[in-house]
C-alpha positions as CSV (number, residue, x, y, z in Angstrom):
1,M,61.3,103.7,23.3
2,E,59.4,106.9,24.0
3,I,61.1,110.2,23.2
4,N,60.3,113.2,25.3
5,L,59.4,116.1,23.0
6,T,58.6,118.5,25.8
7,P,60.7,121.7,25.4
8,P,63.5,122.0,28.0
9,D,62.9,124.4,30.9
10,T,64.5,127.8,29.8
11,A,65.5,128.4,33.4
12,D,67.9,125.6,33.0
13,L,69.1,126.7,29.6
14,I,69.6,130.5,30.3
15,K,70.8,132.0,33.5
16,D,72.7,135.0,35.0
17,S,76.2,134.4,36.3
18,S,78.6,136.2,38.5
19,E,82.3,136.1,39.5
20,A,81.4,133.7,42.3
21,T,79.7,131.2,40.0
22,F,81.4,131.7,36.6
23,M,83.6,128.7,36.9
24,A,80.7,126.4,37.6
25,D,78.2,128.1,35.2
26,V,80.5,128.3,32.3
27,V,83.9,126.5,32.5
28,E,82.7,123.3,34.2
29,A,79.2,123.3,32.5
30,S,80.8,123.6,29.1
31,R,82.4,120.2,29.6
32,E,78.9,118.7,29.4
33,V,77.3,121.0,26.8
34,P,78.5,124.1,24.9
35,V,77.9,127.4,26.8
36,I,77.4,130.8,25.2
37,V,78.3,133.7,27.4
38,D,76.6,137.1,26.7
39,F,78.5,140.0,28.2
40,W,76.1,143.0,28.5
41,A,75.1,146.0,30.6
42,P,71.7,147.6,31.4
43,W,72.8,150.9,29.7
44,C,73.8,149.1,26.4
45,G,71.2,149.7,23.7
46,P,72.4,147.0,21.3
47,C,72.5,144.5,24.2
48,K,68.7,144.9,24.6
49,T,68.2,143.7,21.1
50,L,70.9,141.0,20.9
51,G,70.2,139.4,24.2
52,P,66.5,138.3,23.5
53,A,67.4,137.2,20.0
54,L,70.2,135.1,21.2
55,E,68.0,133.6,24.0
56,A,65.5,132.6,21.3
57,A,68.1,130.9,19.2
58,V,69.4,129.0,22.3
59,T,65.9,127.9,23.3
60,A,65.3,126.6,19.8
61,A,68.4,124.4,20.1
62,R,66.4,122.4,22.7
63,G,69.2,121.8,25.3
64,K,72.1,121.3,22.9
65,V,73.5,124.7,24.0
66,K,73.2,126.7,27.2
67,M,73.5,130.5,27.7
68,V,74.9,132.5,30.5
69,K,74.5,136.3,30.9
70,V,77.1,138.4,32.6
71,D,76.5,142.0,33.6
72,V,79.9,143.6,33.0
73,D,79.2,146.5,35.5
74,Q,78.6,144.0,38.3
75,N,81.4,141.6,37.2
76,Q,84.3,143.8,36.1
77,R,87.0,141.2,37.0
78,I,85.6,138.6,34.6
79,A,85.2,141.3,31.9
80,A,88.9,142.2,32.4
81,Q,90.0,138.6,32.3
82,M,88.2,138.0,29.0
83,Q,89.6,141.3,27.7
84,I,86.1,142.7,26.9
85,Q,86.6,146.1,25.3
86,S,83.1,146.8,24.0
87,I,79.6,145.2,24.4
88,P,77.7,143.3,23.5
89,A,80.3,140.6,23.5
90,V,79.6,137.0,23.1
91,F,81.9,134.0,23.7
92,A,81.3,130.3,23.2
93,F,82.9,127.8,25.6
94,V,83.4,124.1,24.8
95,N,85.3,121.6,27.0
96,G,86.3,124.4,29.4
97,Q,87.8,126.7,26.8
98,P,86.6,129.7,24.7
99,V,86.3,128.4,21.1
100,D,84.4,131.2,19.3
101,G,82.8,134.6,19.7
102,F,81.8,137.9,18.3
103,M,81.2,141.5,19.3
104,G,78.4,143.8,18.3
105,A,75.0,143.2,16.8
106,K,74.1,140.2,14.6
107,S,71.1,139.3,12.6
108,P,68.7,136.5,13.7
109,A,70.0,134.4,10.8
110,E,73.6,134.9,11.9
111,L,72.7,134.1,15.5
112,K,70.9,130.9,14.5
113,A,74.0,129.8,12.5
114,F,76.2,130.6,15.4
115,V,74.1,128.6,17.9
116,E,73.7,125.7,15.4
117,K,77.5,125.5,15.0
118,L,77.9,125.3,18.7
119,A,75.0,122.8,19.0
120,S,76.9,120.5,16.6
121,M,79.6,120.2,19.2
122,S,77.1,119.0,21.9
123,N,77.2,115.4,23.1
124,G,74.1,113.9,21.6
125,G,72.1,110.9,22.7
126,G,71.7,107.6,20.9
127,G,68.5,106.1,22.2
128,G,68.9,102.4,23.0
129,L,72.6,102.5,22.1
130,E,73.1,105.1,24.9
131,E,71.6,102.7,27.4
132,A,73.9,99.9,26.0
133,V,76.9,102.1,26.5
134,E,75.9,102.8,30.1
135,A,75.6,99.0,30.7
136,A,79.0,98.4,29.2
137,D,80.5,101.2,31.3
138,E,79.1,99.5,34.4
139,M,80.6,96.1,33.3
140,L,84.0,97.8,32.9
141,A,83.8,99.5,36.3
142,E,83.0,96.2,37.9
143,G,86.1,94.6,36.2
144,A,84.2,92.5,33.6
145,I,86.6,93.7,30.9
146,A,85.8,91.1,28.3
147,D,82.1,91.5,28.6
148,A,82.3,95.2,28.4
149,A,84.6,95.0,25.3
150,Q,82.1,92.7,23.6
151,T,79.2,95.1,24.3
152,Y,81.2,98.1,23.0
153,S,82.0,96.1,19.9
154,A,78.3,95.3,19.3
155,I,77.5,99.0,19.7
156,L,80.2,100.0,17.2
157,A,78.7,97.5,14.7
158,E,75.5,99.6,14.8
159,D,77.1,103.0,15.0
160,K,80.8,103.1,14.2
161,E,81.2,106.7,15.3
162,N,79.5,106.3,18.8
163,L,81.9,108.2,21.0
164,G,80.8,106.5,24.2
165,A,81.6,103.1,22.7
166,I,84.9,104.2,21.2
167,S,86.1,105.7,24.5
168,G,84.8,102.7,26.4
169,M,86.6,100.2,24.2
170,A,89.8,102.2,24.5
171,K,89.5,102.2,28.3
172,A,89.0,98.4,28.1
173,Y,92.3,98.1,26.3
174,I,93.9,100.4,28.9
175,A,92.7,98.0,31.5
176,M,94.3,95.2,29.6
177,E,97.5,97.2,29.4
178,D,97.4,97.4,25.6
179,L,98.0,101.1,25.2
180,E,98.8,100.9,21.5
181,R,95.5,99.2,20.7
182,A,93.7,101.8,22.9
183,K,95.2,104.6,20.8
184,S,94.2,102.9,17.6
185,I,90.6,102.6,18.9
186,L,90.5,106.4,19.6
187,E,91.4,107.0,16.0
188,M,88.0,105.7,15.0
189,A,86.4,108.9,16.3
190,P,85.7,111.5,13.5
191,A,88.3,114.2,13.0
192,D,85.9,116.9,14.3
193,K,85.2,114.9,17.5
194,Q,88.8,114.2,18.5
195,G,88.6,117.1,21.0
196,D,85.4,115.8,22.6
197,P,85.7,115.3,26.4
198,L,85.1,111.5,26.0
199,I,88.0,111.1,23.6
200,A,90.3,113.7,25.2
201,G,89.8,112.1,28.6
202,V,90.8,108.6,27.5
203,L,93.8,110.0,25.5
204,A,94.9,111.7,28.7
205,Q,94.6,108.4,30.5
206,I,96.8,106.7,27.9
207,E,99.4,109.5,28.1
208,L,99.5,109.3,31.9
209,A,99.9,105.5,31.7
210,E,102.7,105.8,29.3
211,A,104.5,108.4,31.5
212,G,103.9,106.3,34.6
213,A,105.6,103.3,33.0
214,D,108.9,105.1,33.6
215,A,108.0,106.7,36.9
216,G,110.4,106.5,39.8
217,E,109.7,105.2,43.3
218,T,107.5,107.6,45.4
219,A,109.6,107.1,48.6
220,E,112.8,108.1,46.8
221,L,111.2,111.2,45.3
222,E,109.6,112.2,48.6
223,R,113.1,112.0,50.2
224,A,114.5,114.2,47.5
225,L,111.8,116.8,48.2
226,E,112.4,116.7,51.9
227,A,116.1,117.5,51.2
228,D,115.2,120.3,48.8
229,P,111.6,121.5,48.6
230,N,112.5,123.6,45.5
231,N,113.5,120.6,43.5
232,H,110.8,121.1,40.9
233,Q,111.8,118.1,38.8
234,A,111.5,115.8,41.7
235,R,108.0,117.2,42.6
236,F,106.9,116.8,39.0
237,D,108.3,113.3,38.8
238,L,106.6,112.5,42.1
239,A,103.2,113.5,40.7
240,I,103.8,111.2,37.8
241,A,104.7,108.4,40.2
242,Y,101.6,109.0,42.2
243,M,99.4,108.7,39.1
244,A,101.2,105.4,38.3
245,K,100.3,104.2,41.8
246,D,96.6,105.3,41.3
247,K,96.9,108.2,43.7
248,P,95.4,111.1,41.7
249,E,94.6,113.2,44.7
250,E,98.3,113.2,45.8
251,A,99.4,113.9,42.2
252,V,97.0,116.9,41.9
253,E,98.2,118.4,45.2
254,A,101.9,117.9,44.2
255,L,101.3,119.7,40.9
256,L,99.3,122.5,42.5
257,E,102.2,123.1,44.9
258,L,104.7,123.1,42.0
259,F,102.5,125.6,40.1
260,R,102.3,127.7,43.2
261,R,106.1,127.7,43.6
262,D,106.9,128.4,40.0
263,R,104.1,128.5,37.4
264,E,106.4,129.0,34.5
265,W,108.8,126.1,35.3
266,N,109.5,123.9,32.3
267,D,107.1,125.8,30.0
268,A,104.2,125.6,32.6
269,A,104.5,121.8,32.8
270,A,102.6,121.6,36.1
271,K,99.5,123.3,34.6
272,E,99.6,121.2,31.5
273,Q,99.9,118.0,33.5
274,L,97.1,119.1,35.7
275,F,94.8,119.6,32.7
276,K,95.8,116.1,31.5
277,I,94.8,114.6,34.9
278,F,91.6,116.6,35.0
279,D,90.7,115.3,31.5
280,S,91.5,111.8,32.5
281,L,89.2,112.0,35.6
282,G,86.3,113.3,33.6
283,P,84.0,116.3,34.0
284,K,81.9,114.7,36.8
285,S,84.9,114.0,39.1
286,D,84.8,115.9,42.3
287,L,88.6,115.8,42.5
288,A,88.8,117.3,39.0
289,K,86.3,120.0,39.8
290,N,88.0,121.0,43.1
291,G,91.4,120.8,41.4
292,R,90.3,123.2,38.6
293,R,88.9,125.6,41.2
294,K,92.2,125.6,43.1
295,L,94.2,126.0,39.9
296,S,92.0,128.9,38.8
297,S,92.5,130.6,42.1
298,L,96.2,130.3,41.7
299,I,96.1,131.6,38.1
300,F,94.1,134.7,39.0
301,A,95.6,135.4,42.4
């Protein structure tokens, strides 16, 4: 198999962002690859040194990390939300959340170490094994559960820590309604990869399936809401029941409405359940992307 050694286009690795595109450029993009955000301003002297040095370190990572630059003068709302008190300020996002950062100047060696640490969290490829995982995923999507499981097993025999095969095998067991076995498969992932989107997404599917096993009937819960629209427990239970009936769009809408009515109800249960559904749908899901945007609008309203 030929390996492309052509350096990635820096235009794709490093970009400017704004309040309008921050969710897509940073939060959503970081579910695919770690994203470093550089908060700067044209009048900031140290920023003029740090920025290019950080760009060089990101470019050297060859696509395992991306960088987004945010002018705090032009995007004061984002700066306020991130509680930026001085610049330069740098934050690293992984799986939609800030996981690391620093303020002030850093040496090239320190920047290299910072980027390499983030790069280690990136989803790496596995050559022919990656193609095998994709083939097994297609089998599973088509309902050929046994064939998919056999392929995932063969991949794990070659690479026991292959996250694509681990998550795929767990999904195969979910399809077979063996949730305990699915959970045991996920434990094969290394400790430092348990938060990876592939693993977290399948774990969310398992937790939703377990919750759905005790879900009530949607018709009964819908009648309860018609009688009392502020019955938050009924609305929450209805969302769980929708997921059990494979109606994620209805579940997301119910939880967004619950969050809109009372975001703090039951220790922010609506928000936590939404995140769980988004994780289960995966970073490429349009429903998850749209749902995250709607939730973000409600949070920052």
